C-alpha positions as CSV (number, residue, x, y, z in Angstrom):
1,M,1.0,16.9,-9.9
2,V,4.4,15.8,-8.6
3,E,6.9,18.7,-8.3
4,A,10.5,18.0,-9.1
5,F,13.2,18.9,-6.6
6,T,14.9,22.2,-7.1
7,G,18.3,20.8,-6.2
8,E,18.9,23.8,-3.9
9,G,19.7,23.8,-0.2
10,K,21.6,21.5,2.1
11,I,21.2,17.9,3.2
12,W,22.6,16.3,6.3
13,L,24.7,13.2,5.3
14,N,26.6,11.1,7.8
15,G,27.1,13.9,10.3
16,T,27.8,16.8,7.8
17,L,25.6,19.3,6.2
18,V,26.5,19.3,2.5
19,E,25.2,21.0,-0.7
20,W,22.1,19.2,-2.2
21,K,24.1,18.3,-5.3
22,D,26.9,16.7,-3.2
23,A,24.6,14.4,-1.2
24,K,25.8,11.3,-3.0
25,V,26.5,7.6,-2.4
26,H,28.2,4.9,-4.4
27,V,26.0,3.0,-7.0
28,L,27.0,-0.3,-5.2
29,V,25.5,0.6,-1.8
30,H,23.7,-2.4,-0.3
31,G,20.5,-0.4,0.2
32,L,20.1,0.5,-3.4
33,H,20.4,-3.2,-4.6
34,Y,18.3,-4.9,-1.9
35,G,16.1,-2.2,-0.4
36,S,17.9,-2.6,3.0
37,G,17.1,0.7,4.6
38,V,14.6,2.3,7.0
39,F,13.1,5.7,6.9
40,E,10.5,8.1,8.3
41,G,8.2,10.7,6.9
42,I,7.8,13.6,9.2
43,R,6.2,17.1,8.9
44,C,7.2,20.5,10.2
45,Y,4.4,23.1,10.4
46,A,4.5,26.9,10.4
47,T,2.2,28.2,13.1
48,D,1.5,31.5,14.8
49,K,3.7,30.3,17.7
50,G,6.6,29.2,15.5
51,A,7.8,26.2,13.5
52,F,7.0,22.8,15.1
53,I,7.8,19.2,14.1
54,F,4.9,16.9,14.7
55,R,5.7,13.9,17.0
56,L,9.4,13.9,16.3
57,K,10.2,11.6,19.2
58,E,7.6,9.0,18.1
59,H,8.9,9.0,14.5
60,L,12.5,8.5,15.6
61,D,11.5,5.8,18.0
62,R,9.9,3.9,15.2
63,M,12.9,4.5,12.9
64,Y,15.2,2.8,15.5
65,R,12.7,0.0,16.0
66,S,12.6,-0.5,12.2
67,A,16.4,-0.6,12.1
68,A,16.6,-3.2,14.9
69,A,14.2,-5.5,12.9
70,Y,16.8,-5.7,10.2
71,Q,19.8,-5.9,12.6
72,M,20.9,-2.4,11.6
73,E,22.7,-0.3,14.1
74,I,22.2,3.4,13.4
75,P,25.5,5.1,14.3
76,Y,23.8,8.1,15.8
77,T,21.7,8.4,19.0
78,R,18.1,9.5,18.8
79,D,19.2,12.9,20.2
80,E,21.8,13.3,17.5
81,M,19.3,12.5,14.8
82,S,16.8,14.9,16.4
83,D,19.5,17.6,16.4
84,A,20.4,16.8,12.8
85,I,16.8,17.2,11.7
86,K,16.4,20.6,13.3
87,A,19.8,21.7,12.0
88,T,18.8,20.8,8.4
89,I,15.5,22.7,8.7
90,R,17.3,25.7,10.1
91,I,20.1,25.9,7.5
92,N,17.5,25.6,4.8
93,K,15.5,28.5,6.5
94,L,12.2,26.6,6.4
95,D,9.2,27.0,8.6
96,A,7.0,24.3,7.0
97,C,8.4,21.2,5.3
98,Y,8.5,17.5,4.8
99,I,11.3,15.7,6.6
100,R,12.9,12.5,5.3
101,P,15.5,10.8,7.6
102,I,16.8,7.6,6.2
103,A,19.4,5.0,7.2
104,F,20.6,2.2,4.9
105,F,23.4,-0.3,4.5
106,G,26.1,1.3,2.5
107,Y,29.1,0.5,0.4
108,H,31.2,-2.5,1.3
109,H,30.0,-5.6,-0.5
110,L,27.0,-7.1,-2.2
111,G,25.1,-10.2,-1.2
112,L,22.0,-10.7,0.8
113,N,23.8,-10.6,4.1
114,P,24.6,-7.0,4.9
115,T,26.9,-7.7,7.8
116,G,30.0,-5.6,7.5
117,C,28.4,-2.9,5.4
118,P,28.4,0.5,7.1
119,V,25.1,2.2,7.9
120,D,24.8,5.5,6.1
121,C,22.3,8.1,7.4
122,A,20.8,11.2,5.8
123,V,18.2,13.9,6.5
124,A,16.6,15.9,3.7
125,V,13.9,18.5,4.0
126,W,11.8,20.3,1.4
127,P,8.5,22.2,1.0
128,W,5.7,19.8,0.2
129,G,2.0,20.5,0.1
130,A,-0.9,18.1,0.4
131,Y,0.3,14.7,-0.8
132,L,-3.2,13.7,-2.1
133,G,-3.9,17.1,-3.6
134,E,-5.0,20.4,-2.0
135,E,-8.7,19.6,-2.7
136,A,-8.6,16.2,-1.0
137,A,-9.0,17.5,2.5
138,E,-12.4,19.0,1.6
139,G,-13.6,17.2,-1.5
140,G,-12.3,13.7,-0.7
141,I,-10.5,11.1,-2.8
142,R,-11.7,8.7,-5.4
143,C,-10.3,5.3,-4.5
144,T,-10.2,1.7,-5.9
145,I,-9.6,-1.6,-4.3
146,S,-6.2,-2.7,-5.4
147,P,-5.6,-6.1,-7.1
148,W,-2.4,-6.2,-5.2
149,R,-2.6,-7.5,-1.6
150,R,-0.8,-5.8,1.3
151,I,2.4,-7.7,2.3
152,D,1.7,-10.3,5.0
153,P,3.4,-10.4,8.4
154,S,4.6,-13.9,7.7
155,T,6.7,-12.6,4.8
156,L,8.1,-9.3,6.2
157,P,7.8,-7.4,9.5
158,V,5.0,-5.2,8.3
159,T,5.0,-3.0,11.4
160,V,8.4,-1.4,10.5
161,K,8.9,1.3,7.9
162,A,11.5,-0.3,5.6
163,V,12.6,0.9,2.1
164,G,12.0,-2.4,0.3
165,H,8.5,-2.8,1.7
166,Y,7.2,0.1,-0.4
167,L,7.6,-1.8,-3.7
168,N,4.2,-3.2,-2.6
169,S,2.8,0.3,-2.3
170,I,4.3,1.4,-5.6
171,L,2.5,-1.4,-7.5
172,A,-0.8,-0.5,-5.9
173,S,-0.4,3.2,-6.5
174,L,0.6,2.8,-10.2
175,D,-2.4,0.6,-10.8
176,A,-4.8,3.1,-9.2
177,K,-3.4,6.0,-11.1
178,A,-3.4,4.1,-14.4
179,R,-7.1,3.4,-13.9
180,G,-7.9,7.0,-13.2
181,F,-8.2,6.9,-9.4
182,G,-6.7,9.2,-6.8
183,E,-5.5,6.4,-4.5
184,A,-5.6,2.7,-3.9
185,I,-6.9,0.6,-0.9
186,L,-5.1,-2.6,-0.3
187,L,-6.7,-5.7,1.3
188,D,-4.6,-8.1,3.3
189,T,-3.9,-11.7,2.1
190,R,-7.2,-12.9,3.8
191,G,-9.3,-10.3,2.0
192,Y,-9.8,-7.9,4.8
193,V,-9.2,-4.1,4.5
194,A,-5.6,-3.2,5.3
195,E,-4.5,0.3,4.3
196,G,-3.7,2.7,1.5
197,P,-0.2,2.6,-0.2
198,G,1.0,5.2,2.3
199,E,-2.0,5.8,4.6
200,N,-4.0,4.1,7.3
201,I,-7.8,3.9,6.9
202,F,-10.8,4.5,9.1
203,I,-14.5,4.1,8.6
204,V,-17.5,5.4,10.5
205,N,-20.8,3.6,11.0
206,G,-23.5,4.8,13.3
207,G,-21.2,7.3,14.9
208,I,-18.6,4.6,15.9
209,I,-15.2,4.8,14.3
210,Y,-13.5,1.6,13.1
211,T,-10.0,1.0,11.9
212,P,-8.2,-2.2,10.8
213,E,-6.5,-4.0,13.7
214,A,-2.8,-4.7,13.7
215,K,-3.4,-8.3,12.4
216,S,-4.7,-6.8,9.2
217,S,-1.1,-6.2,7.9
218,I,-1.1,-2.5,8.7
219,L,1.8,-0.2,9.5
220,P,0.6,1.3,12.8
221,G,0.9,5.0,11.8
222,I,1.8,7.8,14.1
223,T,-0.9,10.0,12.6
224,R,-3.3,7.0,13.0
225,A,-2.5,6.8,16.8
226,S,-2.9,10.6,17.1
227,V,-6.3,10.7,15.5
228,M,-7.4,7.8,17.6
229,E,-6.4,9.7,20.8
230,L,-8.1,12.9,19.6
231,A,-11.3,10.9,18.7
232,R,-11.5,9.3,22.2
233,D,-10.9,12.7,23.8
234,L,-13.8,14.1,21.7
235,G,-16.0,11.3,23.1
236,Y,-16.1,8.9,20.1
237,T,-15.8,5.2,20.4
238,I,-12.9,3.6,18.5
239,V,-12.9,-0.1,17.5
240,E,-9.9,-1.9,16.0
241,K,-11.2,-4.9,14.1
242,R,-11.0,-6.8,10.9
243,I,-13.0,-4.8,8.3
244,T,-14.5,-6.4,5.3
245,K,-14.7,-4.8,1.8
246,E,-18.4,-4.8,2.2
247,E,-18.2,-2.8,5.5
248,L,-15.9,-0.4,3.8
249,C,-18.1,0.3,0.8
250,T,-21.3,0.6,2.9
251,A,-19.8,2.9,5.6
252,D,-21.3,6.2,6.5
253,E,-17.9,7.8,6.2
254,A,-14.3,6.8,5.5
255,F,-11.0,8.7,5.7
256,F,-7.3,8.3,5.4
257,T,-4.6,9.3,7.8
258,G,-0.9,9.6,7.4
259,T,2.1,12.0,7.7
260,A,2.0,12.9,4.0
261,A,-1.7,12.6,3.5
262,E,-2.5,14.2,6.9
263,M,-6.3,13.5,7.2
264,A,-8.4,13.2,4.0
265,P,-11.9,11.9,3.5
266,I,-12.7,9.1,1.0
267,R,-15.7,10.1,-1.2
268,E,-15.8,7.1,-3.5
269,I,-14.6,3.5,-3.9
270,D,-14.9,1.9,-7.3
271,G,-17.9,4.0,-8.3
272,V,-19.7,3.6,-4.9
273,L,-20.2,6.9,-3.1
274,I,-19.3,6.9,0.6
275,G,-21.9,8.7,2.6
276,G,-23.4,10.3,-0.4
277,G,-19.9,11.5,-1.6
278,G,-19.5,14.3,0.9
279,K,-17.4,14.8,4.0
280,G,-19.2,13.4,7.0
281,A,-19.8,15.0,10.3
282,V,-17.4,12.8,12.3
283,T,-14.6,13.2,9.7
284,S,-15.2,17.0,9.8
285,A,-15.0,17.2,13.6
286,L,-11.9,15.1,13.8
287,Q,-10.2,16.9,10.9
288,K,-10.9,20.3,12.5
289,K,-9.4,19.1,15.8
290,F,-6.4,17.5,14.1
291,F,-5.5,20.6,12.1
292,A,-6.0,22.8,15.2
293,V,-3.4,20.6,16.9
294,L,-1.0,20.9,13.9
295,N,-1.3,24.6,14.0
296,A,-0.5,24.8,17.8
297,R,-3.9,25.9,18.8
298,E,-4.6,23.2,21.3
299,Q,-2.6,23.6,24.5
300,K,-3.3,20.0,25.6
301,Y,-1.5,18.6,22.6
302,M,1.5,20.9,22.5
303,K,3.5,17.9,23.9
304,W,3.3,16.5,20.3
305,L,5.0,19.5,18.8
306,E,8.8,19.9,18.9
307,P,10.0,23.5,18.3
308,V,12.6,24.0,15.6
309,Y,13.8,27.5,16.4
310,K,14.3,28.2,20.1
């Protein structure tokens, strides 16, 4: 169930921390009319060692790469955005939260060419539990193959995280929910497995872990990269390749990764049980390691965790 915002707390908007209700822009901002914005989804975790942001640098690096793809110059340095994120968490007195930094072409004129529009930036934070439901991490998710195909690299730069790109994800998600499924799986325009509306996807066959290659129209997720590194460190073989729908539906195991979704097993696809419908051994091992990292229990990976209060 989606929880509505409380409207309380503060949001960082163009360099100033303002009351939630005062974080406003004009209805004629370019980003609202054309989807000309870039953003990130980041998580902060409460641990026994304090509050930590997961892979903050990598998220901000991707945000600035995304902006460059649309010829958008963010008027703050990465360090300034990093400080803004930490300040927003601190002033809202949170230890665990979802973080949404966003940059978009603002109010100046309308028309497809945004040149001359200022770039507005904001950071909002709020408590947010498991995106796919608290039971998804253990019980798994019922999925469906979406009739909507993932946007193709020949149409948009799919490796960047841009606002307008997510209309594709919205359509897939609405369709899946309308048909009673927990999440969608999109194929690329050639019919190979791409990703979920907001998640990357992995399958396991014969103890080997497979994930769609970059050419399969995926957004190369930061959680995806993290899980791949953890898997290799645990001794698993990772193969990036084109994955067919048949390979997906006959896999021993399958799971999603993503900042919002974290790491969640897929138990069923269009009525076909994956691995008998239970969480597999490889998924379980990786999930255990991943959550240990997020909870600051793995010294080797503390480099991925940025302290908020220090």
